[in-house]
Structure formats: C-alpha cells, structure tokens
N, C-alpha and C positions, 0 to 999 in steps of 0.2 A: 323745485329740485324734490325729489322722493327721498325723506327720508330715512333714511339708516334703518337694518333689524337692531335693535334693543339690549346693550350689553352688561353683563348681567357678571362681574370679574371679581373673583375675591381681591384684598387688601390693595382697589384699585380704590382712590375716591372718586364720586363722581356728585358733580350740580343736579341735585332734583328739583323740580317746578310743577306746582301744580294749580289750577285757576277755577277760577267757580267760572258758574254754568254761562257763557255769555258775558260772564265778565261781574257779573251778580255777584254780590257780597256772601262771601262764608265766614263770616265773624259778627255777634251784630251785640257784645256786650264781651265785659271782663271777664263774665263767668266763664264763654263758650274758648277765645284765645288757652285762659285754665287748663281745661278739660283735655283739647286740644293738646297742652306738651307736657301732662299728664300719661296722654294716648299715646305720645309717640315714644315719649320713657318709656314704657310699658312695651313695644309695639319693636321696638330697637333692643334691650332685651330681650325680647322670647325670638325672636328674632339673625340676635349677633349681631348686628351695626350701630360700627361703632358715629358717631354726630356727635361732628365737628364743629359746626355754625351752622345757622338757620334763621332767619323771618317772619311772621306772621301779618300782613297787610292784607283787608278788609279785604282782597278779593283773592288773596294768591299765600303759596308759602314755596319759600324760595329752602335748602335744604344741603347741605355740603355730609356729608357722610361714606363711609367706606364699612362693604359689607367684611365676614369675616368667615363669612362660609356663601356656597354657592345659592342665589338665588334669595339672596340674605332680602339686598335689600327692596323688589320686586312684593318679595313676602311683605316686607313690612310694611309698606303701602296699602296691597292690599287688605291688610288687619285692621291698621289705621285707617283707610280711608270706608271700609263700613260701619265703623266701631264709631268715627266722627259726626259722618252720616244721619243711624239711625240715635246716634246723640243729639241733632240738632231738629230731625224729624220731632221726636219727642215732643220736643221741650217746644217748639213752637207751632207743632200740631199744624204740619206739611206733611205732604211727598214728592216724588216725583227726586229726577235727579240736585244733585248740588256740584259737582265740580265737571268741570266740561272738559269730558273720555278718559279716559286715563298719561297720567303723570309724563313731564318730557326727560329728558337725564340726556349727561355725556359727561363718555369719562377725561379723569383730567387729568394731565402728565401734570402732578404730588409737587414737585422737587422745582416747574419753571412758575406753574403758577397759582399752586392752594391756597395761601395764602390773596392775592390777588384775586382769589372769585370768592376767600373772605370780607373783605373787601366788600365789591360785588355784590355781597346778598347785602350786608351790613347798614351802604350807605344808599337801600332803599329809603328808607321811611325819610328823610332828609332828601331823595330828590324829588319823593314825593308830596310835599308840601306833608308830613306825619308831623315830625317836628320838628319843633330851632334845632334838637343838636342831637345827637343818635345817643347822645346819656339820657338826654328826661324818655328813651323809646323800650316802653315795658319788653317787649316783645320782638326780641330776639336776642345776638346770642351777641354784642357789642363788649358789654356790662362787663361778663365773664371774659373776654380776652384785658379786655381794653383798663381795668378795675379790678382789686382783689374779694369784688363779689362773686361771690361761683352758681353754680348753677350743676345745679342733681341734673339734669339732659347730655348735657357735651361731657364727650371724652378725648378729651386733644388732645391733637398731633401730634408724629415726634416734630415737623415742621417749629411746631409753635414751643415744646417745649423745649425748643435749639435758643427758642431768642433769649434767656437767660433762665439762670440756674435756679430764684427767688421767681415766685407767686406776683407779686412789686417789682423784679424789674424786666418781667417778660412784657408787664402791661406796659411798661412805659415803653419798652419795646416796639410791643405791637403800637400803639396811638403815634409814634412816630411814624406811624406808614401812610395815617391818614392826615398828613401835615401837604401834600400834594395834591392836583386836582386830576381824575380819572385821564386818561387821553382817551379821545373819544372813539378812535379807529376802535380801540383797546376792549371796549366799551359796547361797539356794535358786534368783536369778532365775539365775545362772550355770549353776547347776547344768538349769535345767528348757530352756531352752535348747537346750545338747549333748541333752537326754535329746530333744527332740523337731524339734531339726533348725533351731532356730529363730533368726534376727540378732540377736546382741547389743549394737546400739543403738539408742537416737534413732528419732523420727518421721524427722525428715534421713537420714537414712542409709537406713531404710532407704528412703524417695525413692527415694533414689543409687540404690540396689543393686534397685531394677524396675526404676528401668530401664536400665541400664545390660546384666539380665537380660531382657529385656522381660516375669519373668515373676511374680505373686503371690510378697510374701515373708514375709506378715499372714498368720495363721490367724484359718480364715473363725470368723465368732461360734457359741455350739452353743446350742442348741434347735431345736427347733419355732419356724417363721414364727408370728406376733404370728396370731390369729385375731377375727373382728370379732363383737359379734349382734347382730341383727335391727331394732338401734339403732343402730348402725356404733358398735358403743361396744368400746375394745380391751380384753380379756378377757388378763390377766396369762398370760404362755407357763412351759411347768416346764423352767429353762436350767440343766443339775446343777454344781453346785462344779468347781471345777477341783482334780486332784490334788495336794496339794504335794510338792513334790520331796525326794524321798530327800538327809538332811548329814545330816552328822555331830552329836552332840548340843553339840561345844563347840567349833563351828566362830562 
C-alpha cells in the first residue's frame, strides 16, 4: 500500500519516526544523545514546534510534537537532521548518509490517542531491553512526565496538564497509565499508521483532517474492481491480505 501525501497542519500533534540507514546506529555515546537533544530544542524553538514526548534509541528517534506554524515540523526535522549529520560526520571522521531517507509521520487525534502515543514512544527502551525500568533510561521524556524532573526540551500538551493541578499530581496520574500492558492490536495499529503515513484517529477526526487539508487521508481500497458475468452477477474480486505491522513480540 503506498504512503499517503505528508500532512503538516498547525496545532495538530504528529508522531514522528526517523531511523538510521540500514537500521545502523545513529548514536554512539552519551555526548551524541546530548548533542541531539540540544539540537532538537534549538530547532523546535526556531521553527515554533512544541515537543511533547520523545525517545532516542541507538538506531532511531521517535518524537511527538505539535507545529504552531505551517511546515514547522518539516523545517525542524530538516534543520535537525542536517546539524546532527554534520556533527556525527565531523566527530567520527566519516561521510555519507546517516538516516534512512526522510522521516515518517502520522497525525494524531489527540483526544483519543495522544497520551497513548506518549506511552508507545516511552516504552520502547523497555521493549527493546535497553533498560530494566523506564526511569533508568535517560534518553526519553518518561522522567519528565512520570516524576518532578523537568526537561527543557518538552512543552506540555493540554491533555497532560489536565492530569492534575501540580507537577506531582500529574506525575502520579501519568505513572498509573503504565500499570497495564499495551494491547497488541493497538501496538500494531500505531505502528502501521506510522509505516504508511496514515492518520491515527477515527472517522470523525479523519473527516476533519480531509476538510482542513482538502485532500484524501484514507487509503484507497485494495484489489481489482468487481467483475460481472453475462447475467450481471457479481464475481468475487481478489483482495490481498494486509501485511501486519512488525512490532516487538512482548508488546
């Protein structure tokens, strides 16, 4: 199934994923992670993007962010990508590409899925065996949301602020969201929307996005058109099965 055209709509959160070329590492030591976060904050400020959640993995970054100006996220990611690649190439005396093409993104129906996407992003280190607990992994926004530790990269979304009146109350409410295992079907759904650049949300939200963007956001149905026999009776068409998204088995 082909990817849909990329949408950059102001005030609507996006789930952003960028992967290393051939799934090779993008970060090699602590200084690399720190430089990326400094660059992310700088690019977000410059292009007026609110970063709500993130995780930096050895071969991948995932970010939840809301643009406040047209093309804010695309400009932020282009600037961030150039700056970080120049840094890596200079530091490690290398050349060539670092990322596997352009970043992928999916618009998020915030009322239905935003905090779920926070969990999806911040749980990655645990699923991948990079840490025994989420609090132990320093390169994600989990500790900003689940404790009173403050990150200067993060701009809290309205829905997170509504979890409580104080940072401590919000952190306690947020930690409760992690008490239950992720439903595997939901994991696959989120992974598939990113893979194909689809909108993460229900029909009402998709209708709204199509009206704002004046373009289709739903994929076309697959398979050949129906055929009819001489008696105008329908003949079943061959519709290939959807390929399931690849997610961790312990999701």
